[in-house]
N, C-alpha and C positions, 0 to 999 in steps of 0.2 A: 815687102810681102803684100799680097793682095788682101785688102781689107774686107771683112765680112759685113753683113747687113746692118748690124748695130753701129759699127764705125761709119759706114756710108751714110746712115741716117743722121748721125751726129754731125758729120762734116757738111751735110746739105742743109740742115735745119738750124744748127746752133751757130748763128752768125753775129749776134750782138749781146752786149751786157754780160750777165753771169754765164750765159750759154757760151759766148765766145771765149770768156775766160777759161771755161772748162776745156774747150778744144785747144787753146793755147797751152794750158798746163799739161794736157795729155801729150801733145806733140813735143813739148819740152822734155817730158819724162822719157819719151821714146828716143829723142835725139841724144839725151844724156847717156842712155844705155848703149846706143849705137856707137857713140864715141868712146866707149870703154869705161864709162863711169859706173860707180856702185851706188846703191840706193838704200837709205834708211826709210822705213815707213813707221809712223807713230800712230797708235790707236788710243783715242780717248773716248769718252761717252760710253755707250753700251753697244758698240759695233758688233761684238760677237753675238749678243742676243738678237741683234738685227740681222743675223746670219750673213755677215760679210764674207764668211768663209766660202760661200758658193763661188765667188770670183777671186777672193784673196788667196785661197789655197792653190789655185791654178797659177797665179802670179808667182808664188813661192816655188812650185814645181818647175816652172819654166825659167827659173833663174832671174826673174825681174825684181827680186827683193834680196838684199844681202844681209840686212840686220833689221831687227824690229825693236821698237820701244812701245810698251803698252802698260796700262794700269793693271793692278792685280785682278780687277774684276774682269777685264777682257781675257786675261790669261786663263781664268777658271771657267768663265761662262761659255767659251767655245766647247770645252770638254763637257760642261753640263748639257749643252744642246746636243752633243754627240750621244750621250747616254740616257737622256731623259726627255727627248723631243716630244714624244707622243703624250707626255704628261703635262706639257705646257698648256696654259689657258690663255686664249686671246680675248681681250675686252675692248672691242672697237668703240664702245661708248664710254671710255674711261674718263672723258671730260665731265660726264654727268654723274659720276659716282658720289654718293654722300659719304660723310665720315663713317657712318654705320656700315655702309657697304664695303668700305675700305677695311674696316675692322673684321668684317665677316670673311674677307679674303685671307687675312692673317690667320684667323681661327681655322680656316680650311687648309693652312699650310702653304699659302701662295704669297710670294713677294713680287709686287708689281713694278715693272719697268715700262712706263708709258702704257702701251696697249697690250703688253705681254707679261704674263705672270709666271714666274719661275717656281716650280714645285719643290719645296724645301726637302722633303723626304727622299724623293727620287733623284734630285740633282745634287744637293749639298752632301747629304749623308752617304749616298752611294760612293762618292769620291772620298769622303772622309775616312771611311773604313779602310780603303786601300792605301791612301796617302800617309796615314798615320804610321802604318807598318814600314813604309819606305823611310819616313823621317826617323823612326826608332831604330831601324837597322843601321842607318848611317851613323847615328849617335853612338850606338853600341860599338861600332868599328872605329870611332874617333874621326869620322869623316864629316866634311862640311860642304854644302853645295848651295848654289843660288836657287831661288824659288822656281825659276823655269826649268832648271836641271832636274829637280824633283818631279815636276810634271812630265818632263820627257821620259824619265825612268818609268813613271806610271803608265804612260801610253805605250812605250816600246816593250814593256813587260808582257803586254797582251792580256792582263787580268781583267780589263774592262770590256774586252771584245764581245762577250756574251750579252752585254747591255747596250751595244750600239743600236740606235734607233733612227739614224739617218745614214745615207751613203757616206762612208768614210772619206771619200774624195772631197766632200764639202766641209771638212774640218781643217781649218788653217793650222791649228795647233798640231794636228797629226802630220800634216805636210811639213811643218817646220821641224818637228821632231825627227822625221825620217831623213831630212837633209842636215839636221843638227845646226840650224841657223841660230846664231846668237840672239838672245832676247834680253833687253834691258827692262827691268820691272821696278821703276822707282816708286817708293811708298807702298810696297807690296802689303804692308801691314793693314792698309786701308782696303781690305777685301774680306770676303767671307772666310777663305782658307787662312788668310793672315790672322783673322780674329780667332779662328779655331786653334791655330798654332800657338797664339798667345795664351789661350785658355789652358793648353797643356803645360805651358811654361809656368803659369800661375799655380797650377795643381802640382808642380814639381815632377811631372812625367817626362818633360823634355827640357833641354837647355836652349836659351835664346841663341847662343853661339853656334848651334847646329845649322842655323840658317845664315847664309852670308848676307851682308848688309848692303844698304844703298851706297855707302862710301866705297865699298868693294866693287859695286857695279860701276861707279864712276872711274875707279882705277882700271878696271877691265876695259871699259869703253875707251879710255885714253890710249891704252895699248893697241886696241883694235883699230882705232882711227889712225894712229901713227903708221900702222902696217898697211892700211888700205886706202889712204888718201893721196897716193901718188898718181901721176898721169892726170886723167880727167877729174879725179877727185870723187868725193862722196856727196850725193844729193840728199835732200831732206824733204820727205812727203809727209805732211802733217795733217792728220784727220782729227778735227776738233782742236782743243787747246789744252790747258792744264799741265799737270806734271809730266804726262807722257811725252809732251813736246818740249817743255821748258827744260827739263832735266838733261836730256841728251844733247840738245842744241848748245848748252852751256859748256860742253867739253872743250870746244874750240877756244873760247876766251879764257877758260881756266888754264889751258896749256900755254896759250900765247901770253897772257897777262900775269898769271900767278906762278907758273913754272918758268916763265921767260924763255919759252922755246919759240923763238921768233920765226922759225922756218915752217910753222904749222899752217897749212892752207885753210882758207875759209871753206864753209860748205859751198858746193859748186852748183847747186840747183836748190830752189826753195819753192814749195807750194803748200798753202794751207787751205783746207776746206773748213769753213766755220760759219755758223749763223749768229755768232756773237757780234753785236753792233759795236762800232768804234766808239769808245767812251773814255771818260777820264780814268787814268790809271789801269785800264784793262790790259791784260796780257793777251787773252784770246782774241780780243777785238783790235789789237794793235796792227797797224799796217806793216808789211814786211820791211819797209825802209827804216823803221825804228830799230830793227835788229842790227843795222849797220853801226849805230852808235854804241852797241854793246859788244862789238867785235865778233859777231856771229856770222854776218854775211858781208861779202865784198860789194863794192860799188857795181861791179860787173856781173854779179851772180844773177842768173835769170830768176825773176821773182814773180810768183803768181798767187793770187788770192781769189777763191771762189766763195762768195758769200751766199751760201745756200745750205740745204739739208744734206749732211754727209751720207745719209743712208740712200739718197738718190744719186749724188754726184760721184762718190767713190766707185761704185760698181760700173758706172758709165766710163770713167777714166780708165779703170782696169780693163774693161772690155776693149777700149780703143788700143791700149798698149798690147793686149793679147791678140788684137786683130780680129775680134769677133764681129 
């Protein structure tokens, strides 16, 4: 297809170093899809609060993403941005804040993520009111779901529509819910909604078993991978590091080594965007070749690493894949 002005700019100016790595990774992503491959995208950091949905939602709508792995924070923070965007507070001078100024933000009901403060009342509590009812209704019926499935029920029910404060086309969670794309959310407990769910369990209002677990996510992912890794195979596009990336990439060595399913193909494309420096024992800063020794990537898997800020790099790569 004919590329748009952003893609043309990237191809003309991004010729060396991290810039060239960005172009190579974008072209590799595009080639992988053109050859019939599927793609997992993993989201660490605070990419939802950084409004990645502006480009990522369109990637989902256009079928450029087949499965997602994300932290519990990214799962909920896209919805928070959807329903409370005008209440967010930007603090461009965040590096200069004193401990007292940080405390003042807390007292005002703001939780800071770098230069962006999330409004607790409008964001967290607005969702809590509705999601608690969905959790309770499932428990009363003896049903159990994954964290993302409850969020999908929330979005597709339409109960939040009156609170939308951005164009819904910029919400990647809404795009994913509408296409029912599978989402893996390892360590969901480490999120605001996870903490809120735990509080209901401690108070005896809900049972922990009403929420499907991380082990069940791994079982689900192994089944999905088996069914979708034929032909060109499944690629792995990792934004940041941490559990959002390490949990799903391990499904391949688990099947090959622990289940002894020796016909399981390796991930067939790999790219990581990270500003973590390569250091001793670091996962986020490890070079892709290290993953060969863990049975995650093949010798021949196309491997890319862009050592830069994901909030800059990811939208550019997505723009290239979308032809913008």
